[in-house]
C-alpha positions in Angstrom: -0.1 0.1 0.1 1.3 3.3 -0.9 0.4 7.0 -0.5 -0.7 9.0 -3.7 2.4 10.5 -5.1 0.8 11.8 -8.5 -2.3 12.9 -9.4 -4.5 9.9 -10.5 -4.3 9.0 -14.0 -7.5 9.4 -16.3 -8.3 5.9 -16.3 -8.7 6.0 -12.3 -11.4 4.2 -11.1 -14.0 5.9 -8.7 -14.4 5.4 -5.0 -17.6 3.1 -4.5 -17.0 1.3 -7.8 -17.7 -2.1 -8.2 -15.5 -4.8 -9.7 -17.1 -8.0 -9.2 -17.2 -8.7 -5.1 -14.8 -5.6 -4.5 -15.8 -1.9 -3.7 -13.5 0.4 -4.3 -12.9 2.8 -1.2 -10.0 4.7 -2.3 -6.9 5.1 -4.6 -3.6 4.8 -2.4 -0.9 4.8 -5.3 0.1 4.5 -8.4 3.2 3.9 -10.9 4.1 3.1 -14.1 2.7 0.0 -14.7 -0.4 -0.2 -12.1 -2.6 1.4 -9.8 -3.3 0.2 -6.4 -6.9 0.9 -4.5 -8.0 0.0 -1.0 -11.2 -1.9 -1.7 -13.4 -3.8 0.6 -14.4 -7.5 -0.4 -18.2 -7.4 0.1 -18.1 -11.6 0.4 -15.5 -12.1 3.2 -16.2 -8.7 4.7 -12.6 -7.2 4.7 -10.4 -4.7 3.1 -8.1 -5.8 1.0 -5.5 -4.2 -1.5 -6.2 -4.2 -5.2 -3.2 -3.7 -8.0 -4.9 -3.0 -11.1 -2.5 -2.7 -14.2 -2.9 0.1 -16.4 -5.3 -0.6 -19.6 -2.2 0.3 -21.9 0.3 -2.2 -19.9 -2.5 -5.2 -20.4 -1.4 -6.1 -24.1 -2.2 -10.0 -25.2 1.9 -10.3 -24.5 1.9 -8.9 -21.3 -1.2 -10.6 -19.9 0.2 -13.8 -20.7 3.0 -12.7 -18.8 1.1 -11.7 -16.0 -0.4 -15.0 -15.9 2.7 -16.5 -16.0 4.2 -14.9 -13.2 0.7 -15.0 -10.9 1.0 -18.5 -11.3 5.0 -18.5 -10.2 4.2 -16.2 -7.3 0.9 -18.1 -6.0 3.3 -20.8 -4.7 5.3 -18.8 -2.8 3.9 -19.9 0.9 5.9 -17.5 3.5 4.6 -15.2 6.2 7.2 -12.6 4.9 6.0 -12.8 1.2 2.8 -11.0 0.4 0.3 -13.3 -0.3 -1.8 -13.1 -3.5 -5.5 -13.8 -2.6 -6.8 -13.5 -6.2 -5.7 -12.7 -9.9 -8.6 -12.5 -12.4 -9.9 -10.4 -15.2 -13.0 -7.9 -13.9 -15.0 -5.9 -15.9 -12.4 -5.5 -18.3 -9.5 -5.2 -15.9 -7.0 -7.4 -14.7 -7.3 -7.3 -10.8 -4.5 -8.7 -8.2 -5.9 -8.7 -4.8 -3.1 -8.9 -1.7 -4.1 -8.4 2.1 -4.1 -4.6 3.1 -0.9 -3.4 4.8 -0.9 -0.2 6.7 2.1 1.5 5.0 5.3 0.8 2.9 8.9 1.1 4.2 8.9 4.1 1.8 6.6 5.8 4.0 7.9 4.5 7.5 11.7 6.1 6.0 10.2 9.6 6.1 11.2 9.5 9.5 13.6 7.8 11.6 13.6 4.1 11.9 14.9 2.9 15.2 17.8 0.5 14.9 16.3 -2.4 16.8 13.1 -2.0 14.3 15.6 -1.9 11.4 17.3 -5.5 12.8 13.9 -6.8 13.1 13.0 -6.1 9.3 16.2 -7.1 8.0 15.7 -10.5 9.5 12.1 -10.8 8.1 13.4 -9.7 4.6 16.1 -12.0 4.3 13.9 -14.8 5.5 11.6 -14.0 2.8 14.5 -13.4 -0.1 16.5 -17.0 1.0 13.0 -18.7 1.2 12.1 -17.3 -2.5 15.7 -18.3 -3.8 15.3 -21.6 -2.2 12.1 -21.6 -4.7 14.7 -20.4 -7.5 12.3 -17.5 -7.8 14.3 -14.0 -8.3 12.4 -10.9 -7.4 14.3 -8.2 -9.6 12.8 -5.3 -7.8 13.5 -5.2 -4.3 13.2 -1.6 -3.1 11.1 0.3 -0.2 8.0 0.6 -2.2 7.9 -3.3 -2.2 8.1 -3.8 1.3 4.6 -3.7 3.1 4.2 -3.1 6.5 1.7 -4.8 8.9 0.8 -4.4 12.6 3.4 -5.2 15.3 6.2 -4.4 12.8 5.6 -7.4 10.8 6.7 -6.8 7.3 6.3 -8.6 3.6 7.8 -8.6 0.8 5.7 -7.6 -2.1 5.5 -8.1 -6.3 7.7 -11.0 -6.9 6.6 -12.3 -10.0 4.9 -9.0 -11.0 7.7 -6.8 -10.7 9.5 -9.0 -13.6 6.1 -7.8 -15.7 6.2 -4.1 -14.2 9.9 -3.6 -15.1 8.9 -3.8 -18.8 7.7 -0.5 -18.7 10.7 1.1 -17.4 14.2 1.9 -19.2 17.8 2.7 -17.7 20.8 1.9 -17.9 22.2 -0.3 -20.4 19.6 -3.1 -21.4 18.5 -4.0 -18.2 15.5 -3.3 -15.5 15.2 -2.3 -12.0 14.6 0.7 -9.9 17.1 3.2 -10.2 19.0 3.4 -6.7 18.4 -0.3 -6.1 19.6 -2.0 -9.1 22.6 -4.4 -9.2 25.6 -3.4 -12.1 24.9 -6.7 -14.0 21.1 -6.1 -14.0 21.3 -2.6 -15.4 22.9 -4.6 -18.4 20.2 -6.8 -18.6 21.9 -9.8 -16.5 19.9 -10.2 -13.3 20.7 -12.9 -11.2 20.2 -14.5 -7.6 22.9 -11.8 -6.6 21.7 -9.0 -7.9 18.6 -9.8 -5.2 21.4 -9.8 -3.0 22.7 -6.5 -3.9 19.3 -4.6 -3.7 18.6 -6.0 -0.5 21.9 -5.0 0.7 21.1 -1.2 -0.1 17.8 -1.3 1.1 19.4 -2.6 4.7 21.8 -0.2 4.2 19.2 2.8 3.9 17.6 1.7 6.9 20.6 1.9 9.0 22.4 4.8 7.4 19.5 7.0 6.9 20.6 7.5 3.1 20.5 5.8 -0.2 24.6 5.3 -1.7 25.0 6.0 -5.1 27.1 4.6 -7.8 30.0 4.0 -7.7 29.4 2.9 -4.4 32.8 3.7 -3.1 33.7 3.6 0.6 33.4 5.7 2.9 29.6 6.1 1.8 27.5 8.9 2.7 25.6 8.0 6.1 29.1 5.7 7.1 29.5 7.9 10.2 26.0 7.3 11.4 26.7 3.4 10.3 29.4 3.2 12.6 28.0 4.3 15.7 25.2 2.5 15.4 26.1 -1.2 14.5 29.2 -3.3 14.4 32.2 -3.7 12.1 31.3 -7.4 11.5 27.7 -5.9 10.1 29.1 -3.1 8.5 31.4 -6.2 6.7 28.3 -7.8 6.2 26.8 -5.0 4.2 30.0 -4.6 2.3 30.2 -7.7 1.0 26.2 -7.6 0.5 26.5 -4.6 -1.9 29.9 -5.3 -3.7 29.8 -3.8 -7.2 31.8 -7.1 -8.1 28.8 -9.9 -8.8 31.4 -12.8 -8.0 32.0 -11.0 -4.5 28.9 -10.9 -3.4 26.8 -13.5 -1.2 25.6 -16.0 -4.1 22.2 -16.0 -3.0 19.3 -15.0 -0.2 20.1 -18.3 1.6 24.1 -17.4 2.1 23.4 -13.7 3.0 20.8 -15.5 5.6 23.4 -17.6 7.1 25.9 -14.8 7.2 23.4 -12.3 8.9 22.4 -14.9 11.5 26.0 -15.0 12.0 26.1 -11.4 13.2 23.0 -10.3 14.1 23.3 -11.1 17.8 25.8 -8.6 18.0 24.9 -6.3 15.0 23.9 -3.2 17.2 26.5 -1.6 19.3 26.0 -1.6 23.3 25.3 2.4 23.4 22.8 1.4 20.9 21.3 -1.5 22.7 21.1 0.3 25.9 19.3 3.9 24.5 15.7 4.0 24.1 15.2 4.6 20.2 11.9 5.2 18.1 10.0 2.0 17.0 
């Protein structure tokens, strides 16, 4: 779920419109590929998020790809991956229904994130990534917009599979796809891999702890390094450095190896002054 960031597109659906069993409540965000709405499921009696690709994005080729990726995503059953409730054509719209979160990590990062909370988010996201990579699924677009927050600091990684389709609408350096700012160098050249997800996740974690997103060419010390040093251990910094290594082969090979490395440094990741100090959640 996202806050509105742009004026409603011409094809935005009006509040209270019915789409099958869903009644639109409000538009909560829009991107190049789709618009997201909060809606009410009149059968189950619950609120849901509806992601509806823009009509000009749902060509025959794209729709076939969406169907393929939806089937792929549907088999990902993990507590930290946003589940698909349904995906179907309704009144000429391809409607993807998911649980409704409170906000995205992008929204949450508008104000300072406490180190303990950031560490909890990191643990949950790496659990999700390791599981997906064990299922041989690459996300290709890990970023704060695709991290959905739920009550009690529960986070879920969203848009597995669907990200591959939406990325077809973007043009960036080289022939690759991804979100500028979080994309791995090899992915920018059209060669994504499990290590590309590691890179993107590493940047996202760095952003949570350092407060800023570093930019190419990622030369250390990076922006926010001083805050990072005051907050986390040298071992945790070494973990981050390996995650966002520009040279692909020097990174963790996948989310599984990245998660195992995190588990080793996590118990002592936060500096003692941070562990003993009250911080904002």
